Residue frames as qw, qx, qy, qz and C-alpha x, y, z in Angstrom:
[[0.281, -0.499, 0.044, 0.818, -10.74, -58.90, 29.55],
 [0.438, 0.809, 0.393, -0.007, -12.36, -56.35, 27.31],
 [0.572, 0.414, 0.107, 0.700, -10.43, -54.20, 24.81],
 [0.101, -0.843, -0.075, -0.522, -11.67, -51.01, 26.51],
 [0.737, -0.675, -0.002, 0.037, -10.10, -52.20, 29.78],
 [0.835, 0.077, 0.034, 0.544, -6.56, -52.36, 28.37],
 [0.244, -0.729, 0.118, 0.628, -4.01, -49.51, 28.90],
 [0.526, 0.789, -0.104, -0.299, -3.37, -47.78, 25.52],
 [0.071, 0.641, -0.739, -0.192, 0.15, -49.20, 25.16],
 [0.416, -0.060, 0.905, -0.071, -1.03, -52.73, 25.69],
 [0.617, 0.597, 0.404, -0.316, -3.92, -52.18, 23.26],
 [0.414, 0.784, -0.354, -0.299, -1.59, -50.89, 20.55],
 [0.125, -0.440, 0.885, 0.086, 0.63, -53.99, 21.09],
 [0.551, 0.231, 0.765, -0.241, -2.33, -56.24, 20.97],
 [0.594, 0.711, 0.132, -0.353, -3.72, -54.60, 17.73],
 [0.247, 0.721, -0.593, -0.259, -0.22, -54.87, 16.05],
 [0.296, -0.174, 0.939, -0.019, -0.01, -58.62, 16.95],
 [0.591, 0.442, 0.619, -0.269, -3.48, -59.15, 15.51],
 [0.498, 0.767, -0.170, -0.367, -2.63, -57.30, 12.33],
 [0.009, 0.539, -0.829, -0.150, 0.50, -59.47, 12.03],
 [0.456, 0.061, 0.870, -0.175, -1.64, -62.52, 12.63],
 [0.595, 0.636, 0.307, -0.385, -4.07, -61.36, 9.99],
 [0.365, 0.746, -0.449, -0.329, -1.35, -60.84, 7.47],
 [0.109, -0.323, 0.940, 0.035, 0.05, -64.40, 8.16],
 [0.055, -0.289, -0.952, -0.090, -3.42, -66.07, 8.40],
 [0.267, -0.291, -0.153, -0.906, -6.59, -63.97, 7.87],
 [0.676, -0.376, -0.566, -0.286, -8.65, -66.61, 9.72],
 [0.622, -0.187, -0.564, 0.511, -6.63, -66.28, 12.94],
 [0.160, -0.066, -0.267, 0.948, -7.49, -62.69, 13.81],
 [0.124, 0.681, 0.645, -0.325, -10.66, -60.82, 14.73],
 [0.067, 0.658, -0.144, -0.736, -9.43, -58.05, 12.53],
 [0.681, 0.485, 0.510, 0.202, -10.34, -57.84, 8.85],
 [0.483, 0.262, 0.267, 0.792, -8.99, -55.75, 5.96],
 [0.097, -0.787, -0.342, -0.505, -11.60, -53.04, 6.46],
 [0.584, -0.796, -0.120, 0.102, -10.75, -52.53, 10.14],
 [0.689, -0.224, 0.170, 0.668, -6.99, -52.46, 9.30],
 [0.316, 0.519, 0.334, 0.720, -7.67, -49.82, 6.65],
 [0.289, -0.881, -0.246, -0.283, -9.56, -47.66, 9.18],
 [0.705, -0.598, 0.015, 0.381, -6.68, -47.95, 11.60],
 [0.599, 0.066, 0.291, 0.743, -4.18, -47.01, 8.88],
 [0.113, 0.725, 0.366, 0.572, -6.36, -44.08, 7.74],
 [0.420, -0.892, -0.113, -0.120, -6.28, -42.55, 11.28],
 [0.175, 0.824, -0.473, 0.258, -2.56, -42.88, 11.43],
 [0.868, -0.392, 0.298, -0.062, -2.06, -46.15, 13.29],
 [0.235, 0.691, -0.676, -0.097, 1.47, -47.33, 12.75],
 [0.960, -0.098, 0.000, -0.261, 1.32, -51.10, 12.35],
 [0.909, 0.170, -0.175, 0.337, 4.91, -51.98, 11.76],
 [0.136, -0.896, 0.352, -0.235, 7.33, -50.69, 14.42],
 [0.916, 0.030, -0.287, 0.279, 10.49, -52.73, 14.71],
 [0.060, -0.827, 0.351, -0.435, 12.49, -51.50, 17.68],
 [0.504, 0.082, -0.740, 0.437, 14.66, -52.62, 20.50],
 [0.289, -0.360, -0.671, 0.580, 14.08, -51.73, 24.21],
 [0.071, 0.507, 0.329, -0.794, 12.86, -48.12, 24.11],
 [0.333, 0.510, 0.684, 0.401, 10.12, -47.70, 21.49],
 [0.042, 0.408, 0.019, -0.912, 9.45, -44.40, 19.88],
 [0.596, 0.605, 0.463, -0.255, 6.40, -43.81, 17.73],
 [0.616, 0.218, 0.480, 0.586, 7.26, -43.82, 14.04],
 [0.139, 0.912, 0.285, 0.260, 5.61, -40.39, 13.59],
 [0.396, -0.890, 0.142, 0.176, 7.99, -38.90, 16.17],
 [0.670, -0.284, 0.465, 0.504, 10.97, -40.55, 14.51],
 [0.485, 0.562, 0.463, 0.485, 9.90, -39.25, 11.09],
 [0.060, -0.982, -0.122, -0.133, 9.58, -35.75, 12.47],
 [0.549, -0.701, 0.313, 0.330, 13.06, -36.03, 14.02],
 [0.692, 0.146, 0.509, 0.491, 14.39, -37.31, 10.74],
 [0.305, 0.807, 0.338, 0.376, 12.99, -34.33, 8.82],
 [0.286, -0.957, 0.048, 0.027, 14.32, -31.86, 11.47],
 [0.670, -0.462, 0.416, 0.405, 17.77, -33.43, 11.51],
 [0.606, 0.397, 0.467, 0.507, 17.94, -33.39, 7.60],
 [0.133, 0.942, 0.179, 0.250, 17.12, -29.66, 7.67],
 [0.442, -0.854, 0.233, 0.144, 19.77, -28.99, 10.26],
 [0.777, -0.127, 0.455, 0.417, 22.21, -31.19, 8.35],
 [0.526, 0.666, 0.334, 0.411, 21.75, -29.05, 5.24],
 [0.131, -0.989, 0.062, -0.033, 23.04, -26.07, 7.24],
 [0.596, -0.585, 0.463, 0.297, 26.38, -27.79, 7.47],
 [0.371, 0.650, -0.526, -0.403, 28.82, -27.82, 4.52],
 [0.572, 0.184, -0.797, -0.063, 29.61, -31.56, 5.23],
 [0.760, -0.485, -0.046, -0.431, 28.04, -33.83, 7.68],
 [0.574, 0.123, -0.664, 0.464, 31.10, -35.10, 9.38],
 [0.395, -0.606, -0.622, 0.301, 30.51, -34.55, 13.10],
 [0.002, 0.794, 0.057, 0.605, 29.42, -31.02, 13.79],
 [0.467, 0.053, -0.592, 0.654, 31.46, -30.03, 16.87],
 [0.191, -0.282, -0.596, 0.727, 29.55, -29.05, 19.98],
 [0.210, 0.004, -0.068, -0.975, 27.30, -26.47, 18.30],
 [0.744, -0.069, -0.135, -0.651, 24.46, -29.00, 18.07],
 [0.283, -0.290, 0.882, -0.238, 24.71, -31.97, 20.38],
 [0.721, 0.264, 0.487, -0.416, 21.42, -33.36, 19.21],
 [0.683, 0.654, -0.231, -0.228, 22.46, -33.32, 15.56],
 [0.136, 0.602, -0.784, 0.066, 25.81, -34.86, 16.46],
 [0.475, -0.100, 0.810, -0.331, 24.17, -37.62, 18.38],
 [0.763, 0.448, 0.253, -0.392, 21.65, -38.21, 15.56],
 [0.515, 0.688, -0.485, -0.161, 24.43, -38.47, 12.92],
 [0.074, -0.444, 0.875, -0.176, 26.37, -40.91, 15.06],
 [0.612, 0.083, 0.667, -0.418, 23.30, -42.97, 15.58],
 [0.733, 0.578, -0.054, -0.354, 22.59, -43.08, 11.85],
 [0.375, 0.633, -0.676, -0.034, 26.11, -44.21, 11.10],
 [0.297, -0.268, 0.868, -0.294, 26.01, -46.88, 13.86],
 [0.737, 0.273, 0.473, -0.398, 22.69, -48.29, 12.58],
 [0.628, 0.673, -0.288, -0.265, 24.03, -48.21, 8.99],
 [0.111, 0.553, -0.822, 0.076, 27.07, -50.14, 9.98],
 [0.495, -0.028, 0.792, -0.355, 25.01, -52.73, 11.84],
 [0.747, 0.484, 0.180, -0.418, 22.68, -53.03, 8.79],
 [0.533, 0.664, -0.499, -0.164, 25.64, -53.59, 6.40],
 [0.013, -0.417, 0.890, -0.185, 27.12, -56.19, 8.70],
 [0.555, -0.167, -0.739, -0.344, 23.84, -58.09, 8.74],
 [0.175, -0.127, -0.751, 0.624, 23.31, -57.50, 12.48],
 [0.087, -0.740, -0.664, 0.052, 20.05, -56.49, 14.04],
 [0.197, -0.108, 0.033, 0.974, 19.47, -52.85, 13.24],
 [0.271, 0.660, 0.527, -0.463, 16.68, -50.35, 12.95],
 [0.080, 0.512, -0.443, -0.731, 18.24, -49.06, 9.72],
 [0.725, 0.418, 0.539, -0.093, 16.32, -49.97, 6.56],
 [0.509, 0.151, 0.514, 0.674, 17.25, -49.90, 2.90],
 [0.072, 0.833, 0.463, 0.296, 14.54, -47.24, 2.46],
 [0.371, -0.902, -0.028, 0.218, 16.08, -45.05, 5.10],
 [0.578, -0.330, 0.378, 0.643, 19.59, -45.42, 3.64],
 [0.359, 0.506, 0.514, 0.592, 18.16, -44.18, 0.27],
 [0.142, -0.938, -0.297, -0.107, 16.36, -41.27, 2.03],
 [0.467, -0.776, 0.137, 0.400, 19.63, -40.21, 3.80],
 [0.560, -0.073, 0.464, 0.682, 21.76, -40.61, 0.70],
 [0.248, 0.713, 0.493, 0.432, 19.29, -38.45, -1.27],
 [0.212, -0.970, -0.105, -0.056, 19.93, -35.72, 1.23],
 [0.450, 0.718, -0.407, 0.342, 23.68, -36.12, 0.95],
 [0.718, -0.635, 0.249, -0.142, 24.28, -37.89, 4.23],
 [0.372, 0.635, -0.669, 0.102, 27.83, -38.95, 4.60],
 [0.944, -0.288, -0.100, -0.127, 27.93, -42.56, 5.92],
 [0.868, -0.049, -0.088, 0.486, 31.71, -42.68, 5.85],
 [0.079, -0.992, 0.083, 0.053, 33.22, -39.59, 7.36],
 [0.510, 0.670, -0.476, 0.253, 36.85, -38.85, 6.74],
 [0.845, -0.255, -0.346, 0.318, 39.20, -40.95, 8.78],
 [0.353, -0.925, 0.108, 0.089, 40.94, -38.99, 11.47],
 [0.597, 0.673, -0.357, 0.251, 44.49, -38.17, 10.35],
 [0.811, -0.349, -0.235, 0.406, 47.40, -39.42, 12.38],
 [0.311, -0.855, 0.083, 0.407, 49.82, -36.94, 14.00],
 [0.480, -0.257, 0.533, 0.648, 52.43, -37.72, 11.27],
 [0.309, 0.565, 0.625, 0.440, 49.91, -37.12, 8.39],
 [0.096, -0.956, -0.264, 0.087, 48.90, -33.82, 10.03],
 [0.428, -0.664, 0.265, 0.553, 52.65, -32.78, 10.45],
 [0.436, 0.100, 0.620, 0.645, 53.24, -33.47, 6.69],
 [0.143, 0.761, 0.563, 0.289, 50.09, -31.48, 5.81],
 [0.264, -0.918, -0.091, 0.283, 51.27, -28.57, 8.01],
 [0.496, -0.415, 0.416, 0.640, 54.80, -28.63, 6.56],
 [0.364, 0.377, 0.627, 0.577, 53.38, -28.51, 3.00],
 [0.025, -0.907, -0.404, -0.115, 51.06, -25.61, 3.92],
 [0.408, -0.811, 0.069, 0.412, 53.88, -23.76, 5.73],
 [0.496, -0.218, 0.495, 0.679, 56.37, -24.17, 2.92],
 [0.257, 0.576, 0.595, 0.499, 53.78, -22.98, 0.35],
 [0.129, -0.878, -0.353, -0.296, 52.43, -20.03, 2.44],
 [0.391, 0.386, -0.385, 0.741, 55.32, -19.19, 4.80],
 [0.273, -0.296, 0.433, -0.807, 52.99, -19.02, 7.79],
 [0.156, 0.214, 0.923, -0.281, 50.45, -21.08, 9.88],
 [0.085, -0.555, -0.688, -0.459, 46.82, -21.15, 8.70],
 [0.022, -0.124, 0.298, -0.946, 45.18, -17.99, 10.09],
 [0.648, -0.058, 0.113, -0.751, 41.55, -19.13, 9.99],
 [0.645, -0.067, 0.735, -0.195, 39.86, -22.37, 10.56],
 [0.305, 0.311, -0.706, -0.559, 40.27, -24.44, 7.40],
 [0.839, -0.030, -0.162, -0.518, 37.73, -27.08, 6.38],
 [0.800, 0.148, -0.570, 0.117, 40.31, -29.81, 7.00],
 [0.688, -0.712, -0.138, -0.019, 40.93, -28.62, 10.53],
 [0.721, 0.298, -0.225, 0.584, 44.59, -27.83, 10.00],
 [0.013, -0.643, 0.211, -0.736, 44.52, -24.49, 11.85],
 [0.739, -0.548, 0.074, -0.384, 42.91, -26.04, 14.92],
 [0.960, -0.046, -0.148, 0.234, 45.42, -28.94, 14.88],
 [0.526, 0.399, -0.262, 0.704, 48.38, -26.49, 14.81],
 [0.332, -0.676, 0.140, -0.642, 46.76, -24.39, 17.57],
 [0.899, -0.407, -0.027, -0.161, 46.55, -27.58, 19.65],
 [0.842, 0.148, -0.206, 0.477, 50.22, -28.39, 19.02],
 [0.162, 0.583, -0.223, 0.764, 51.18, -24.85, 20.23],
 [0.608, -0.596, 0.081, -0.517, 49.11, -25.25, 23.30],
 [0.977, -0.156, -0.092, 0.113, 50.73, -28.68, 24.02],
 [0.642, 0.391, -0.233, 0.617, 54.18, -27.17, 23.46],
 [0.158, -0.664, 0.231, -0.694, 53.52, -24.35, 26.02],
 [0.848, -0.453, 0.026, -0.274, 52.35, -26.99, 28.45],
 [0.915, 0.101, -0.181, 0.347, 55.60, -28.95, 27.84],
 [0.357, 0.533, -0.281, 0.714, 57.73, -25.84, 28.45],
 [0.437, -0.605, 0.238, -0.621, 55.88, -25.39, 31.87],
 [0.005, 0.282, -0.918, 0.279, 56.63, -28.96, 32.78],
 [0.691, 0.083, 0.359, -0.622, 53.03, -30.03, 32.52],
 [0.496, 0.045, 0.852, 0.159, 52.03, -33.50, 31.19],
 [0.533, 0.564, -0.119, -0.620, 51.15, -33.47, 27.46],
 [0.895, 0.221, 0.388, 0.011, 50.92, -35.96, 24.63],
 [0.506, 0.836, -0.209, 0.026, 53.35, -34.00, 22.54],
 [0.893, -0.238, 0.113, 0.366, 56.78, -35.71, 22.31],
 [0.317, -0.708, 0.292, 0.559, 60.21, -34.10, 21.93],
 [0.384, -0.014, 0.716, 0.583, 60.75, -35.65, 18.49],
 [0.216, 0.741, 0.616, 0.159, 57.40, -34.25, 17.36],
 [0.115, -0.918, -0.034, 0.378, 58.48, -30.70, 18.47],
 [0.359, -0.436, 0.524, 0.637, 61.74, -31.09, 16.42],
 [0.361, 0.352, 0.744, 0.439, 59.71, -32.00, 13.34],
 [0.090, 0.874, 0.467, 0.102, 57.60, -28.82, 13.64],
 [0.229, -0.902, 0.082, 0.356, 60.52, -26.38, 14.27]]
């Protein structure tokens, strides 16, 4: 079988194996340092560690740069809701890979990537979702200080939470099923 007869993907895999063989034992590969330098100079990516679906490292780097730019548009990179599904998915993927890396499990996250993300202000540990009781206390403090509900969306999401409680309360009054309980209603009135 000649090299020119191989499909490109098989050729790339073969070359990567041969580079690895050369790095482990230079005598075991038909490649030499000069050929490896030529491949590197033309952009050949020799070290791609991936699971099932492989993506070229160049594509991954372009995605990384794009996501970092979009991330900078957000005040904080906790999950951006709905407005950018691709960014939300990318953030979740980074956090999942980071967790796997920290736990010593197989992960595509690297120490270098963690540093890159941290340099761009990536938040690996988003704020924990507050319980209903914690939110109720937060709302009561806000209400006792201001005498009214939050009127605009606050960074901590209190206005949205209160809006959700009012919606659930209206559903309860109509006899519809809701997660709001009678004792919770009493705490808010």
